[in-house]
mmCIF file as gemmi writes it, N, C-alpha and C atoms, coordinates in Angstrom:
data_model
loop_
_atom_site.group_PDB
_atom_site.id
_atom_site.type_symbol
_atom_site.label_atom_id
_atom_site.label_alt_id
_atom_site.label_comp_id
_atom_site.label_asym_id
_atom_site.label_entity_id
_atom_site.label_seq_id
_atom_site.pdbx_PDB_ins_code
_atom_site.Cartn_x
_atom_site.Cartn_y
_atom_site.Cartn_z
_atom_site.occupancy
_atom_site.B_iso_or_equiv
_atom_site.pdbx_formal_charge
_atom_site.auth_seq_id
_atom_site.auth_asym_id
_atom_site.pdbx_PDB_model_num
ATOM 1 N N . PHE Axp A 1 ? 71.023 76.301 108.284 1 0 ? 1 A 1
ATOM 2 C CA . PHE Axp A 1 ? 70.039 77.49 108.441 1 0 ? 1 A 1
ATOM 3 C C . PHE Axp A 1 ? 70.466 78.545 107.721 1 0 ? 1 A 1
ATOM 4 N N . PHE Axp A 2 ? 69.405 79.715 107.483 1 0 ? 2 A 1
ATOM 5 C CA . PHE Axp A 2 ? 69.773 80.701 106.552 1 0 ? 2 A 1
ATOM 6 C C . PHE Axp A 2 ? 69.736 81.993 107.562 1 0 ? 2 A 1
ATOM 7 N N . LEU Axp A 3 ? 70.72 82.839 107.464 1 0 ? 3 A 1
ATOM 8 C CA . LEU Axp A 3 ? 70.665 84.135 108.214 1 0 ? 3 A 1
ATOM 9 C C . LEU Axp A 3 ? 70.702 85.124 106.934 1 0 ? 3 A 1
ATOM 10 N N . PRO Axp A 4 ? 69.683 86.104 106.986 1 0 ? 4 A 1
ATOM 11 C CA . PRO Axp A 4 ? 69.636 87.044 106.07 1 0 ? 4 A 1
ATOM 12 C C . PRO Axp A 4 ? 70.861 88.025 106.218 1 0 ? 4 A 1
ATOM 13 N N . GLY Axp A 5 ? 71.2 88.518 104.993 1 0 ? 5 A 1
ATOM 14 C CA . GLY Axp A 5 ? 72.485 89.457 105.059 1 0 ? 5 A 1
ATOM 15 C C . GLY Axp A 5 ? 73.688 88.586 104.865 1 0 ? 5 A 1
ATOM 16 N N . LEU Axp A 6 ? 73.795 87.361 105.242 1 0 ? 6 A 1
ATOM 17 C CA . LEU Axp A 6 ? 75.031 86.459 105.293 1 0 ? 6 A 1
ATOM 18 C C . LEU Axp A 6 ? 74.974 85.646 104.126 1 0 ? 6 A 1
ATOM 19 N N . ALA Axp A 7 ? 74.172 85.7 103.05 1 0 ? 7 A 1
ATOM 20 C CA . ALA Axp A 7 ? 74.075 84.697 101.948 1 0 ? 7 A 1
ATOM 21 C C . ALA Axp A 7 ? 75.539 84.954 101.284 1 0 ? 7 A 1
ATOM 22 N N . ARG Axp A 8 ? 75.806 83.872 100.673 1 0 ? 8 A 1
ATOM 23 C CA . ARG Axp A 8 ? 76.946 83.741 99.858 1 0 ? 8 A 1
ATOM 24 C C . ARG Axp A 8 ? 77.013 84.544 98.592 1 0 ? 8 A 1
ATOM 25 N N . ARG Axp A 9 ? 77.957 85.247 98.403 1 0 ? 9 A 1
ATOM 26 C CA . ARG Axp A 9 ? 78.092 86.104 97.142 1 0 ? 9 A 1
ATOM 27 C C . ARG Axp A 9 ? 78.95 85.425 96.118 1 0 ? 9 A 1
ATOM 28 N N . ARG Axp A 10 ? 78.554 85.398 94.794 1 0 ? 10 A 1
ATOM 29 C CA . ARG Axp A 10 ? 79.509 84.71 94.019 1 0 ? 10 A 1
ATOM 30 C C . ARG Axp A 10 ? 80.363 85.699 93.47 1 0 ? 10 A 1
ATOM 31 N N . GLN Axp A 11 ? 81.77 85.375 93.42 1 0 ? 11 A 1
ATOM 32 C CA . GLN Axp A 11 ? 82.663 86.219 92.928 1 0 ? 11 A 1
ATOM 33 C C . GLN Axp A 11 ? 82.967 85.87 91.431 1 0 ? 11 A 1
ATOM 34 N N . LYS Axp A 12 ? 83.213 86.838 90.654 1 0 ? 12 A 1
ATOM 35 C CA . LYS Axp A 12 ? 83.537 86.429 89.352 1 0 ? 12 A 1
ATOM 36 C C . LYS Axp A 12 ? 84.987 86.847 89.166 1 0 ? 12 A 1
ATOM 37 N N . TRP Axp A 13 ? 85.943 85.979 88.934 1 0 ? 13 A 1
ATOM 38 C CA . TRP Axp A 13 ? 87.388 86.3 88.582 1 0 ? 13 A 1
ATOM 39 C C . TRP Axp A 13 ? 87.491 86.401 87.152 1 0 ? 13 A 1
ATOM 40 N N . SER Axp A 14 ? 88.219 87.5 86.733 1 0 ? 14 A 1
ATOM 41 C CA . SER Axp A 14 ? 88.367 87.768 85.437 1 0 ? 14 A 1
ATOM 42 C C . SER Axp A 14 ? 89.695 87.114 84.885 1 0 ? 14 A 1
ATOM 43 N N . VAL Axp A 15 ? 90.128 87.334 83.606 1 0 ? 15 A 1
ATOM 44 C CA . VAL Axp A 15 ? 91.383 86.722 83.25 1 0 ? 15 A 1
ATOM 45 C C . VAL Axp A 15 ? 92.468 87.628 83.67 1 0 ? 15 A 1
ATOM 46 N N . ASP Axp A 16 ? 92.123 88.818 84.034 1 0 ? 16 A 1
ATOM 47 C CA . ASP Axp A 16 ? 93.094 89.821 84.656 1 0 ? 16 A 1
ATOM 48 C C . ASP Axp A 16 ? 92.76 89.935 86.077 1 0 ? 16 A 1
ATOM 49 N N . PRO Axp A 17 ? 93.202 89.133 87.133 1 0 ? 17 A 1
ATOM 50 C CA . PRO Axp A 17 ? 92.562 89.599 88.454 1 0 ? 17 A 1
ATOM 51 C C . PRO Axp A 17 ? 93.249 90.758 89.033 1 0 ? 17 A 1
ATOM 52 N N . ARG Axp A 18 ? 94.377 91.053 88.85 1 0 ? 18 A 1
ATOM 53 C CA . ARG Axp A 18 ? 95.049 92.325 89.29 1 0 ? 18 A 1
ATOM 54 C C . ARG Axp A 18 ? 94.74 93.4 88.574 1 0 ? 18 A 1
ATOM 55 N N . ASN Axp A 19 ? 94.023 93.195 87.409 1 0 ? 19 A 1
ATOM 56 C CA . ASN Axp A 19 ? 93.735 94.576 86.752 1 0 ? 19 A 1
ATOM 57 C C . ASN Axp A 19 ? 94.772 95.345 86.185 1 0 ? 19 A 1
ATOM 58 N N . ASN Axp A 20 ? 95.979 94.562 85.642 1 0 ? 20 A 1
ATOM 59 C CA . ASN Axp A 20 ? 97.044 95.282 85.063 1 0 ? 20 A 1
ATOM 60 C C . ASN Axp A 20 ? 97.066 95.449 83.654 1 0 ? 20 A 1
ATOM 61 N N . ALA Axp A 21 ? 96.097 94.819 82.861 1 0 ? 21 A 1
ATOM 62 C CA . ALA Axp A 21 ? 96.12 94.777 81.487 1 0 ? 21 A 1
ATOM 63 C C . ALA Axp A 21 ? 96.037 96.397 80.853 1 0 ? 21 A 1
ATOM 64 N N . TRP Axp A 22 ? 95.275 97.142 81.746 1 0 ? 22 A 1
ATOM 65 C CA . TRP Axp A 22 ? 95.229 98.614 81.115 1 0 ? 22 A 1
ATOM 66 C C . TRP Axp A 22 ? 96.772 99.201 81.102 1 0 ? 22 A 1
ATOM 67 N N . SER Axp A 23 ? 97.32 99.121 81.847 1 0 ? 23 A 1
ATOM 68 C CA . SER Axp A 23 ? 98.58 99.584 82.014 1 0 ? 23 A 1
ATOM 69 C C . SER Axp A 23 ? 99.633 99.095 80.942 1 0 ? 23 A 1
ATOM 70 N N . LYS Axp A 24 ? 99.236 97.897 80.345 1 0 ? 24 A 1
ATOM 71 C CA . LYS Axp A 24 ? 100.21 97.382 79.252 1 0 ? 24 A 1
ATOM 72 C C . LYS Axp A 24 ? 99.84 97.944 77.925 1 0 ? 24 A 1
ATOM 73 N N . ASP Axp A 25 ? 98.576 98.341 77.858 1 0 ? 25 A 1
ATOM 74 C CA . ASP Axp A 25 ? 97.904 98.943 76.679 1 0 ? 25 A 1
ATOM 75 C C . ASP Axp A 25 ? 98.597 100.25 76.16 1 0 ? 25 A 1
ATOM 76 N N . GLU Axp A 26 ? 99.362 100.474 75.18 1 0 ? 26 A 1
ATOM 77 C CA . GLU Axp A 26 ? 100.05 101.534 74.817 1 0 ? 26 A 1
ATOM 78 C C . GLU Axp A 26 ? 99.301 102.384 73.872 1 0 ? 26 A 1
ATOM 79 N N . SER Axp A 27 ? 98.008 102.229 73.569 1 0 ? 27 A 1
ATOM 80 C CA . SER Axp A 27 ? 97.213 102.84 72.604 1 0 ? 27 A 1
ATOM 81 C C . SER Axp A 27 ? 96.289 103.756 73.48 1 0 ? 27 A 1
ATOM 82 N N . LYS Axp A 28 ? 96.504 103.821 74.773 1 0 ? 28 A 1
ATOM 83 C CA . LYS Axp A 28 ? 95.621 104.685 75.555 1 0 ? 28 A 1
ATOM 84 C C . LYS Axp A 28 ? 96.041 106.304 75.404 1 0 ? 28 A 1
ATOM 85 N N . PHE Axp A 29 ? 94.71 107.07 75.491 1 0 ? 29 A 1
ATOM 86 C CA . PHE Axp A 29 ? 94.836 108.452 74.993 1 0 ? 29 A 1
ATOM 87 C C . PHE Axp A 29 ? 95.934 109.239 76.174 1 0 ? 29 A 1
ATOM 88 N N . GLY Axp A 30 ? 95.618 108.961 77.355 1 0 ? 30 A 1
ATOM 89 C CA . GLY Axp A 30 ? 96.587 109.639 78.365 1 0 ? 30 A 1
ATOM 90 C C . GLY Axp A 30 ? 98.066 109.341 78.304 1 0 ? 30 A 1
ATOM 91 N N . GLN Axp A 31 ? 98.526 108.111 77.899 1 0 ? 31 A 1
ATOM 92 C CA . GLN Axp A 31 ? 99.868 107.718 77.67 1 0 ? 31 A 1
ATOM 93 C C . GLN Axp A 31 ? 100.278 108.432 76.395 1 0 ? 31 A 1
ATOM 94 N N . LYS Axp A 32 ? 99.641 108.443 75.434 1 0 ? 32 A 1
ATOM 95 C CA . LYS Axp A 32 ? 100.019 109.183 74.194 1 0 ? 32 A 1
ATOM 96 C C . LYS Axp A 32 ? 100.271 110.668 74.459 1 0 ? 32 A 1
ATOM 97 N N . MET Axp A 33 ? 99.407 111.25 75.238 1 0 ? 33 A 1
ATOM 98 C CA . MET Axp A 33 ? 99.64 112.68 75.488 1 0 ? 33 A 1
ATOM 99 C C . MET Axp A 33 ? 100.747 112.815 76.338 1 0 ? 33 A 1
ATOM 100 N N . LEU Axp A 34 ? 101.012 112.041 77.379 1 0 ? 34 A 1
ATOM 101 C CA . LEU Axp A 34 ? 102.256 112.119 78.2 1 0 ? 34 A 1
ATOM 102 C C . LEU Axp A 34 ? 103.569 111.984 77.309 1 0 ? 34 A 1
ATOM 103 N N . GLU Axp A 35 ? 103.466 111.023 76.383 1 0 ? 35 A 1
ATOM 104 C CA . GLU Axp A 35 ? 104.566 110.691 75.638 1 0 ? 35 A 1
ATOM 105 C C . GLU Axp A 35 ? 104.921 111.921 74.792 1 0 ? 35 A 1
ATOM 106 N N . LYS Axp A 36 ? 103.898 112.577 74.285 1 0 ? 36 A 1
ATOM 107 C CA . LYS Axp A 36 ? 104.126 114.014 73.468 1 0 ? 36 A 1
ATOM 108 C C . LYS Axp A 36 ? 104.822 114.884 74.23 1 0 ? 36 A 1
ATOM 109 N N . MET Axp A 37 ? 104.696 114.876 75.543 1 0 ? 37 A 1
ATOM 110 C CA . MET Axp A 37 ? 105.184 115.871 76.486 1 0 ? 37 A 1
ATOM 111 C C . MET Axp A 37 ? 106.527 115.493 77.109 1 0 ? 37 A 1
ATOM 112 N N . GLY Axp A 38 ? 107.183 114.356 76.675 1 0 ? 38 A 1
ATOM 113 C CA . GLY Axp A 38 ? 108.571 113.924 76.941 1 0 ? 38 A 1
ATOM 114 C C . GLY Axp A 38 ? 108.626 112.849 77.969 1 0 ? 38 A 1
ATOM 115 N N . TRP Axp A 39 ? 107.267 112.35 78.331 1 0 ? 39 A 1
ATOM 116 C CA . TRP Axp A 39 ? 107.455 111.284 79.49 1 0 ? 39 A 1
ATOM 117 C C . TRP Axp A 39 ? 107.785 109.849 78.662 1 0 ? 39 A 1
ATOM 118 N N . SER Axp A 40 ? 108.448 108.997 79.251 1 0 ? 40 A 1
ATOM 119 C CA . SER Axp A 40 ? 108.5 107.585 78.832 1 0 ? 40 A 1
ATOM 120 C C . SER Axp A 40 ? 108.145 106.519 79.868 1 0 ? 40 A 1
ATOM 121 N N . LYS Axp A 41 ? 107.853 105.458 79.363 1 0 ? 41 A 1
ATOM 122 C CA . LYS Axp A 41 ? 107.5 104.272 80.359 1 0 ? 41 A 1
ATOM 123 C C . LYS Axp A 41 ? 108.437 103.921 81.29 1 0 ? 41 A 1
ATOM 124 N N . GLY Axp A 42 ? 108.327 103.859 82.521 1 0 ? 42 A 1
ATOM 125 C CA . GLY Axp A 42 ? 109.215 103.552 83.611 1 0 ? 42 A 1
ATOM 126 C C . GLY Axp A 42 ? 109.744 104.662 84.304 1 0 ? 42 A 1
ATOM 127 N N . LYS Axp A 43 ? 109.449 106.026 83.806 1 0 ? 43 A 1
ATOM 128 C CA . LYS Axp A 43 ? 109.863 107.236 84.473 1 0 ? 43 A 1
ATOM 129 C C . LYS Axp A 43 ? 108.616 107.636 85.337 1 0 ? 43 A 1
ATOM 130 N N . GLY Axp A 44 ? 109.155 108.445 86.42 1 0 ? 44 A 1
ATOM 131 C CA . GLY Axp A 44 ? 107.964 109.094 87.278 1 0 ? 44 A 1
ATOM 132 C C . GLY Axp A 44 ? 107.719 110.522 86.731 1 0 ? 44 A 1
ATOM 133 N N . LEU Axp A 45 ? 106.514 110.928 87.062 1 0 ? 45 A 1
ATOM 134 C CA . LEU Axp A 45 ? 106.15 112.242 86.769 1 0 ? 45 A 1
ATOM 135 C C . LEU Axp A 45 ? 106.67 113.345 87.783 1 0 ? 45 A 1
ATOM 136 N N . GLY Axp A 46 ? 106.947 114.41 87.339 1 0 ? 46 A 1
ATOM 137 C CA . GLY Axp A 46 ? 107.504 115.622 88.135 1 0 ? 46 A 1
ATOM 138 C C . GLY Axp A 46 ? 108.749 116.258 87.256 1 0 ? 46 A 1
ATOM 139 N N . ALA Axp A 47 ? 109.23 117.316 87.866 1 0 ? 47 A 1
ATOM 140 C CA . ALA Axp A 47 ? 110.217 117.964 87.247 1 0 ? 47 A 1
ATOM 141 C C . ALA Axp A 47 ? 111.648 117.133 87.445 1 0 ? 47 A 1
ATOM 142 N N . GLN Axp A 48 ? 111.741 116.533 88.429 1 0 ? 48 A 1
ATOM 143 C CA . GLN Axp A 48 ? 112.94 115.683 88.742 1 0 ? 48 A 1
ATOM 144 C C . GLN Axp A 48 ? 112.639 114.03 88.444 1 0 ? 48 A 1
ATOM 145 N N . GLU Axp A 49 ? 111.542 113.824 87.843 1 0 ? 49 A 1
ATOM 146 C CA . GLU Axp A 49 ? 111.065 112.421 87.45 1 0 ? 49 A 1
ATOM 147 C C . GLU Axp A 49 ? 110.961 111.822 88.887 1 0 ? 49 A 1
ATOM 148 N N . GLN Axp A 50 ? 110.547 112.373 89.893 1 0 ? 50 A 1
ATOM 149 C CA . GLN Axp A 50 ? 110.549 111.762 91.313 1 0 ? 50 A 1
ATOM 150 C C . GLN Axp A 50 ? 109.229 111.09 91.521 1 0 ? 50 A 1
ATOM 151 N N . GLY Axp A 51 ? 108.319 111.126 90.643 1 0 ? 51 A 1
ATOM 152 C CA . GLY Axp A 51 ? 106.982 110.53 91.031 1 0 ? 51 A 1
ATOM 153 C C . GLY Axp A 51 ? 106.907 109.099 91.014 1 0 ? 51 A 1
ATOM 154 N N . ASN Axp A 52 ? 105.816 108.415 91.495 1 0 ? 52 A 1
ATOM 155 C CA . ASN Axp A 52 ? 105.731 106.925 91.68 1 0 ? 52 A 1
ATOM 156 C C . ASN Axp A 52 ? 105.808 106.299 90.286 1 0 ? 52 A 1
ATOM 157 N N . THR Axp A 53 ? 106.514 105.199 90.192 1 0 ? 53 A 1
ATOM 158 C CA . THR Axp A 53 ? 106.692 104.437 88.907 1 0 ? 53 A 1
ATOM 159 C C . THR Axp A 53 ? 105.728 103.188 88.96 1 0 ? 53 A 1
ATOM 160 N N . GLU Axp A 54 ? 105.228 102.774 90.149 1 0 ? 54 A 1
ATOM 161 C CA . GLU Axp A 54 ? 104.489 101.634 90.449 1 0 ? 54 A 1
ATOM 162 C C . GLU Axp A 54 ? 103.051 101.909 90.641 1 0 ? 54 A 1
ATOM 163 N N . HIS Axp A 55 ? 102.204 101.028 90.478 1 0 ? 55 A 1
ATOM 164 C CA . HIS Axp A 55 ? 100.685 101.13 90.591 1 0 ? 55 A 1
ATOM 165 C C . HIS Axp A 55 ? 100.428 101.238 92.144 1 0 ? 55 A 1
ATOM 166 N N . ILE Axp A 56 ? 99.283 101.996 92.388 1 0 ? 56 A 1
ATOM 167 C CA . ILE Axp A 56 ? 98.784 102.322 93.7 1 0 ? 56 A 1
ATOM 168 C C . ILE Axp A 56 ? 98.29 100.812 94.264 1 0 ? 56 A 1
ATOM 169 N N . LYS Axp A 57 ? 98.707 100.429 95.256 1 0 ? 57 A 1
ATOM 170 C CA . LYS Axp A 57 ? 98.105 99.069 95.907 1 0 ? 57 A 1
ATOM 171 C C . LYS Axp A 57 ? 96.838 99.23 96.423 1 0 ? 57 A 1
ATOM 172 N N . VAL Axp A 58 ? 95.914 98.272 96.182 1 0 ? 58 A 1
ATOM 173 C CA . VAL Axp A 58 ? 94.731 98.193 96.384 1 0 ? 58 A 1
ATOM 174 C C . VAL Axp A 58 ? 94.383 97.251 97.75 1 0 ? 58 A 1
ATOM 175 N N . GLN Axp A 59 ? 93.574 97.91 98.702 1 0 ? 59 A 1
ATOM 176 C CA . GLN Axp A 59 ? 93.177 97.316 99.961 1 0 ? 59 A 1
ATOM 177 C C . GLN Axp A 59 ? 91.737 97.151 100.141 1 0 ? 59 A 1
ATOM 178 N N . VAL Axp A 60 ? 91.308 96.019 100.649 1 0 ? 60 A 1
ATOM 179 C CA . VAL Axp A 60 ? 89.828 95.871 100.798 1 0 ? 60 A 1
ATOM 180 C C . VAL Axp A 60 ? 89.532 96.685 102.096 1 0 ? 60 A 1
ATOM 181 N N . LYS Axp A 61 ? 88.546 97.368 101.951 1 0 ? 61 A 1
ATOM 182 C CA . LYS Axp A 61 ? 87.793 98.297 103.158 1 0 ? 61 A 1
ATOM 183 C C . LYS Axp A 61 ? 86.478 97.43 103.412 1 0 ? 61 A 1
ATOM 184 N N . ASN Axp A 62 ? 86.611 96.636 104.46 1 0 ? 62 A 1
ATOM 185 C CA . ASN Axp A 62 ? 85.475 95.973 104.774 1 0 ? 62 A 1
ATOM 186 C C . ASN Axp A 62 ? 84.941 96.204 106.209 1 0 ? 62 A 1
ATOM 187 N N . ASN Axp A 63 ? 84.712 97.564 106.411 1 0 ? 63 A 1
ATOM 188 C CA . ASN Axp A 63 ? 84.28 98.088 107.75 1 0 ? 63 A 1
ATOM 189 C C . ASN Axp A 63 ? 83.321 99.299 107.387 1 0 ? 63 A 1
ATOM 190 N N . MET Axp A 64 ? 82.566 99.743 108.306 1 0 ? 64 A 1
ATOM 191 C CA . MET Axp A 64 ? 81.714 100.947 108.169 1 0 ? 64 A 1
ATOM 192 C C . MET Axp A 64 ? 82.277 102.316 108.397 1 0 ? 64 A 1
ATOM 193 N N . LEU Axp A 65 ? 83.661 102.405 108.708 1 0 ? 65 A 1
ATOM 194 C CA . LEU Axp A 65 ? 84.369 103.618 109.054 1 0 ? 65 A 1
ATOM 195 C C . LEU Axp A 65 ? 84.578 104.42 107.771 1 0 ? 65 A 1
ATOM 196 N N . GLY Axp A 66 ? 84.609 105.612 107.936 1 0 ? 66 A 1
ATOM 197 C CA . GLY Axp A 66 ? 85.12 106.396 106.633 1 0 ? 66 A 1
ATOM 198 C C . GLY Axp A 66 ? 86.388 106.159 106.209 1 0 ? 66 A 1
ATOM 199 N N . LEU Axp A 67 ? 86.758 106.638 105.018 1 0 ? 67 A 1
ATOM 200 C CA . LEU Axp A 67 ? 88.001 106.568 104.566 1 0 ? 67 A 1
ATOM 201 C C . LEU Axp A 67 ? 89.029 107.257 105.419 1 0 ? 67 A 1
ATOM 202 N N . GLY Axp A 68 ? 90.273 106.405 105.711 1 0 ? 68 A 1
ATOM 203 C CA . GLY Axp A 68 ? 91.284 107.067 106.495 1 0 ? 68 A 1
ATOM 204 C C . GLY Axp A 68 ? 90.939 107.047 108.084 1 0 ? 68 A 1
ATOM 205 N N . ALA Axp A 69 ? 89.696 106.574 108.279 1 0 ? 69 A 1
ATOM 206 C CA . ALA Axp A 69 ? 89.387 106.361 109.861 1 0 ? 69 A 1
ATOM 207 C C . ALA Axp A 69 ? 90.042 105.165 110.542 1 0 ? 69 A 1
ATOM 208 N N . THR Axp A 70 ? 90.547 105.421 111.654 1 0 ? 70 A 1
ATOM 209 C CA . THR Axp A 70 ? 90.981 104.246 112.439 1 0 ? 70 A 1
ATOM 210 C C . THR Axp A 70 ? 90.097 104.015 113.648 1 0 ? 70 A 1
ATOM 211 N N . ILE Axp A 71 ? 90.047 102.935 114.147 1 0 ? 71 A 1
ATOM 212 C CA . ILE Axp A 71 ? 89.298 102.609 115.339 1 0 ? 71 A 1
ATOM 213 C C . ILE Axp A 71 ? 90.093 103.056 116.559 1 0 ? 71 A 1
ATOM 214 N N . ASN Axp A 72 ? 89.414 103.974 117.237 1 0 ? 72 A 1
ATOM 215 C CA . ASN Axp A 72 ? 89.868 104.525 118.338 1 0 ? 72 A 1
ATOM 216 C C . ASN Axp A 72 ? 88.992 104.529 119.544 1 0 ? 72 A 1
ATOM 217 N N . TYR Axp A 73 ? 89.383 103.517 120.66 1 0 ? 73 A 1
ATOM 218 C CA . TYR Axp A 73 ? 88.542 103.295 121.561 1 0 ? 73 A 1
ATOM 219 C C . TYR Axp A 73 ? 88.694 104.174 122.901 1 0 ? 73 A 1
ATOM 220 N N . GLU Axp A 74 ? 89.542 105.32 122.687 1 0 ? 74 A 1
ATOM 221 C CA . GLU Axp A 74 ? 89.74 106.112 123.776 1 0 ? 74 A 1
ATOM 222 C C . GLU Axp A 74 ? 88.366 106.859 124.139 1 0 ? 74 A 1
ATOM 223 N N . ASP Axp A 75 ? 88.126 107.091 125.276 1 0 ? 75 A 1
ATOM 224 C CA . ASP Axp A 75 ? 86.959 107.805 125.828 1 0 ? 75 A 1
ATOM 225 C C . ASP Axp A 75 ? 87.21 109.309 126.056 1 0 ? 75 A 1
ATOM 226 N N . ASN Axp A 76 ? 87.353 110.068 124.909 1 0 ? 76 A 1
ATOM 227 C CA . ASN Axp A 76 ? 87.746 111.555 124.848 1 0 ? 76 A 1
ATOM 228 C C . ASN Axp A 76 ? 86.478 112.225 125.552 1 0 ? 76 A 1
ATOM 229 N N . TRP Axp A 77 ? 85.194 111.638 125.342 1 0 ? 77 A 1
ATOM 230 C CA . TRP Axp A 77 ? 84.081 112.415 125.791 1 0 ? 77 A 1
ATOM 231 C C . TRP Axp A 77 ? 84.117 112.722 127.234 1 0 ? 77 A 1
ATOM 232 N N . ILE Axp A 78 ? 84.631 111.701 127.91 1 0 ? 78 A 1
ATOM 233 C CA . ILE Axp A 78 ? 84.669 111.727 129.331 1 0 ? 78 A 1
ATOM 234 C C . ILE Axp A 78 ? 85.572 112.965 129.797 1 0 ? 78 A 1
ATOM 235 N N . ALA Axp A 79 ? 86.83 113.114 129.263 1 0 ? 79 A 1
ATOM 236 C CA . ALA Axp A 79 ? 87.68 114.133 129.456 1 0 ? 79 A 1
ATOM 237 C C . ALA Axp A 79 ? 86.982 115.566 129.078 1 0 ? 79 A 1
ATOM 238 N N . HIS Axp A 80 ? 86.253 115.663 128.075 1 0 ? 80 A 1
ATOM 239 C CA . HIS Axp A 80 ? 85.576 116.784 127.625 1 0 ? 80 A 1
ATOM 240 C C . HIS Axp A 80 ? 84.514 117.202 128.803 1 0 ? 80 A 1
ATOM 241 N N . GLN Axp A 81 ? 83.751 116.313 129.197 1 0 ? 81 A 1
ATOM 242 C CA . GLN Axp A 81 ? 82.806 116.443 130.348 1 0 ? 81 A 1
ATOM 243 C C . GLN Axp A 81 ? 83.404 116.887 131.584 1 0 ? 81 A 1
ATOM 244 N N . ASP Axp A 82 ? 84.628 116.271 132.003 1 0 ? 82 A 1
ATOM 245 C CA . ASP Axp A 82 ? 85.262 116.93 133.165 1 0 ? 82 A 1
ATOM 246 C C . ASP Axp A 82 ? 85.785 118.18 133.025 1 0 ? 82 A 1
ATOM 247 N N . ASP Axp A 83 ? 86.235 118.741 131.729 1 0 ? 83 A 1
ATOM 248 C CA . ASP Axp A 83 ? 86.746 120.099 131.449 1 0 ? 83 A 1
ATOM 249 C C . ASP Axp A 83 ? 85.378 120.855 131.601 1 0 ? 83 A 1
ATOM 250 N N . PHE Axp A 84 ? 84.234 120.551 130.932 1 0 ? 84 A 1
ATOM 251 C CA . PHE Axp A 84 ? 82.98 121.333 131.127 1 0 ? 84 A 1
ATOM 252 C C . PHE Axp A 84 ? 82.51 121.476 132.701 1 0 ? 84 A 1
ATOM 253 N N . ASN Axp A 85 ? 82.528 120.575 133.419 1 0 ? 85 A 1
ATOM 254 C CA . ASN Axp A 85 ? 82.16 120.59 134.926 1 0 ? 85 A 1
ATOM 255 C C . ASN Axp A 85 ? 83.157 121.529 135.498 1 0 ? 85 A 1
ATOM 256 N N . GLN Axp A 86 ? 84.476 121.594 135.144 1 0 ? 86 A 1
ATOM 257 C CA . GLN Axp A 86 ? 85.492 122.431 135.885 1 0 ? 86 A 1
ATOM 258 C C . GLN Axp A 86 ? 85.087 123.811 135.408 1 0 ? 86 A 1
ATOM 259 N N . LEU Axp A 87 ? 84.64 124.109 134.236 1 0 ? 87 A 1
ATOM 260 C CA . LEU Axp A 87 ? 84.402 125.44 133.749 1 0 ? 87 A 1
ATOM 261 C C . LEU Axp A 87 ? 83.169 125.959 134.695 1 0 ? 87 A 1
ATOM 262 N N . LEU Axp A 88 ? 82.26 125.185 134.714 1 0 ? 88 A 1
ATOM 263 C CA . LEU Axp A 88 ? 81.028 125.53 135.378 1 0 ? 88 A 1
ATOM 264 C C . LEU Axp A 88 ? 81.193 125.873 136.789 1 0 ? 88 A 1
ATOM 265 N N . ALA Axp A 89 ? 82.085 125.024 137.451 1 0 ? 89 A 1
ATOM 266 C CA . ALA Axp A 89 ? 82.479 125.337 138.906 1 0 ? 89 A 1
ATOM 267 C C . ALA Axp A 89 ? 83.137 126.608 139.165 1 0 ? 89 A 1
ATOM 268 N N . GLU Axp A 90 ? 84.04 127.061 138.009 1 0 ? 90 A 1
ATOM 269 C CA . GLU Axp A 90 ? 84.827 128.153 138.174 1 0 ? 90 A 1
ATOM 270 C C . GLU Axp A 90 ? 83.992 129.296 137.956 1 0 ? 90 A 1
ATOM 271 N N . LEU Axp A 91 ? 82.853 129.279 137.028 1 0 ? 91 A 1
ATOM 272 C CA . LEU Axp A 91 ? 81.861 130.139 136.816 1 0 ? 91 A 1
ATOM 273 C C . LEU Axp A 91 ? 81.002 130.459 137.95 1 0 ? 91 A 1
ATOM 274 N N . ASN Axp A 92 ? 80.549 129.341 138.599 1 0 ? 92 A 1
ATOM 275 C CA . ASN Axp A 92 ? 79.743 129.524 139.949 1 0 ? 92 A 1
ATOM 276 C C . ASN Axp A 92 ? 80.491 130.286 140.952 1 0 ? 92 A 1
ATOM 277 N N . ASP Axp A 93 ? 81.816 129.977 141.102 1 0 ? 93 A 1
ATOM 278 C CA . ASP Axp A 93 ? 82.627 130.654 142.078 1 0 ? 93 A 1
ATOM 279 C C . ASP Axp A 93 ? 82.941 132.091 141.678 1 0 ? 93 A 1
ATOM 280 N N . CYS Axp A 94 ? 83.104 132.397 140.51 1 0 ? 94 A 1
ATOM 281 C CA . CYS Axp A 94 ? 83.431 133.771 140.045 1 0 ? 94 A 1
ATOM 282 C C . CYS Axp A 94 ? 82.303 134.73 140.106 1 0 ? 94 A 1
ATOM 283 N N . HIS Axp A 95 ? 80.946 134.257 139.7 1 0 ? 95 A 1
ATOM 284 C CA . HIS Axp A 95 ? 79.803 135 139.707 1 0 ? 95 A 1
ATOM 285 C C . HIS Axp A 95 ? 79.016 134.618 140.805 1 0 ? 95 A 1
ATOM 286 N N . GLY Axp A 96 ? 79.278 133.828 141.604 1 0 ? 96 A 1
ATOM 287 C CA . GLY Axp A 96 ? 78.717 133.346 142.83 1 0 ? 96 A 1
ATOM 288 C C . GLY Axp A 96 ? 77.111 133.231 142.767 1 0 ? 96 A 1
ATOM 289 N N . GLN Axp A 97 ? 76.582 131.894 143.139 1 0 ? 97 A 1
ATOM 290 C CA . GLN Axp A 97 ? 75.102 131.993 143.293 1 0 ? 97 A 1
ATOM 291 C C . GLN Axp A 97 ? 75.004 132.001 144.765 1 0 ? 97 A 1
ATOM 292 N N . GLY Axp A 98 ? 74.105 132.908 145.172 1 0 ? 98 A 1
ATOM 293 C CA . GLY Axp A 98 ? 73.743 132.874 146.457 1 0 ? 98 A 1
ATOM 294 C C . GLY Axp A 98 ? 73.614 131.617 147.262 1 0 ? 98 A 1
ATOM 295 N N . GLU Axp A 99 ? 73.856 131.537 148.552 1 0 ? 99 A 1
ATOM 296 C CA . GLU Axp A 99 ? 74.008 130.354 149.206 1 0 ? 99 A 1
ATOM 297 C C . GLU Axp A 99 ? 72.256 130.096 149.403 1 0 ? 99 A 1
ATOM 298 N N . THR Axp A 100 ? 72.132 128.739 149.282 1 0 ? 100 A 1
ATOM 299 C CA . THR Axp A 100 ? 70.713 128.366 149.439 1 0 ? 100 A 1
ATOM 300 C C . THR Axp A 100 ? 70.519 127.807 150.831 1 0 ? 100 A 1
């Protein structure tokens, strides 16, 4: 049977699935500029060469959350409702609504 939205998607694998070929290309403009300023391959950026020397690891984001968001099932809105009710009770006590 067929479910819309769950159709198979074809994935095309390239010759370079990890996409590292660009880092081995020494004719790139950015690399030439960095080398002119004293950087060499294998060193990190920064005054003490403390920057990362490895590529950033890529992770698949397969959810509808924003970047950096985590799933949090705490019911904070209940606590806020309790605080609001307490504030209203204190205001009623302070300013007193006449007895009905």
